[in-house]
N, C-alpha and C positions, 0 to 999 in steps of 0.2 A: 416298888412304886410308892409314890407319896400321894396322900389324899389331900385335895385342896377344896376349900369351901368359900363361896362368895355369896353375898346377898344384897338386896337393895329394895327399898320401899319406893313404889311408883304411884303417883297421884292420878291413876287411871284405872278403870275397871279391868278385871282379869281378861275378858275377851279381847280388849284393845291391846293389852300387853302381849298376849298370846299371838295375835295377828301380826304385831310389829316384829316379834321375834322370829317368826317363821315365814312371813311373806318374802318372796324372792327379792323385791326391790329394797324393802326395809332391811333385810338381812345384809345386803351389800353395804348399806350405810353403817349399821352398828358394828359389823365385823371388820370395818376398815381399821379399827384399832389393832387388829392382828396383822393384817396385810392389806394395803390399799388395793382395791379391785377384787377382794374376796367374793366368792359366790359358791353356790351349791348346785349339784345336779342330782336328780332323783326325787324320791317321795318320802314324806314324813310319816307315812302309814306304817303301823306295826308290821314287822316282818320284811320290810323293804330296805333297800340299800340306798345310801347317800354318798356322794363324793363331795368333800369340802376342798376347794381349790383356790389358789391365787392365780393371777394372770400368766405366770410362768409354768403352770401345771404342777406345782408342788402342793401337797396336802395330805388328806387322809380319807380312807373309806370307812364307812360305819354301817352297822345294821341297827335299825330301829327296833329295840326289844319291846318297848311299851309306849303307847300313845293314848292317853286318856285326855281328850280335849279339855282345855282350860283348867287342868289339874296337874298333870305330870307327863314328862316325856323322858325316856331313858334310851341312851345310845350305847352300843358296843363298838369301839374303834378297833377295826380288824386288820387294817393294812395302811402302810404309808405309800404315798404316791410321789413319784419324781418324774418330771418331764411328761406328765399326763399318763404315766404307766405305773401300775402297781409294782412295788418292789417285792420280788420273790423271797428275799431274805429278811423282810420286815419283821422286827421284833414284835410288832402288834399281831402278826400272824401267829406267832408262838404264844404270846401272852397279851390278849386283848385288854384294853383299858376301857373304863366306863365313864360316861357323863350322864348326869341326871339334872332335870330342871323341874322345880316344883313351884306352882302358882297357887297362892292363897289370897282370898279376899280379906281385906282389913276392915275393921269397924267403920272407918271413914269412907269406905267405898273404893279404896285404892287396892293395890296389889302388893303382896310381899313375894318376891321372886328369889328362890334359893337355888344356887348352882353348886353341884358337887362333881368333882372330876378327879381322875388319877393322872399322874405324870411321873415319868422317870426323874429321879433326882440327879439330872445330868446337865444342869445349866438352863434347860428349857423351863424348869419350874420357876426360876426367877423371871423369865419373860412372861409366863402366864400370870404370876402374882402382880405384875405391873399392868399388863394389858387387859385382863378380865375386868378389873374395876373401871378402866377407861371405856371398855365396850359396854358395860352395864350403864354407865352414865349416859352414853350416847343412846342406848335403847330407852332409857328413862326420858330423855329429851324428845325422842320420836313419839313415844306413847303419850306424853303429856301435851304434845302440840295438838291444838284443836284441828279436827278434820274439816 
């Protein structure tokens, strides 16, 4: 697995960025960089499961390992999903990957968001290196838009 890191400074307070990242409607917007129509099912509470899907039923299943509101969230990706069903032979089932999100207030009243994740170095890494910055720019635009 290859470790990837992304970060962005957002001119909005941490609670606003947190809400934009995990709100179901805002999530659909900023994750459209990965796949148009992306959404999630489940709960962001620690110990709960989430399914991240596209409209065709492709995606991943994750367990929320840690959720400290407005500070950090850690996910363990445990299964790939195809056509809405977990793949029994998913390599994530054998070797989970991890994602973490860390939110820090900046002196200016904004937020520093750092994302760390793992990916197999199988061509998907190139996709993630291109799309994560795009997704974070969209999240930034959402969070900085006055409500």
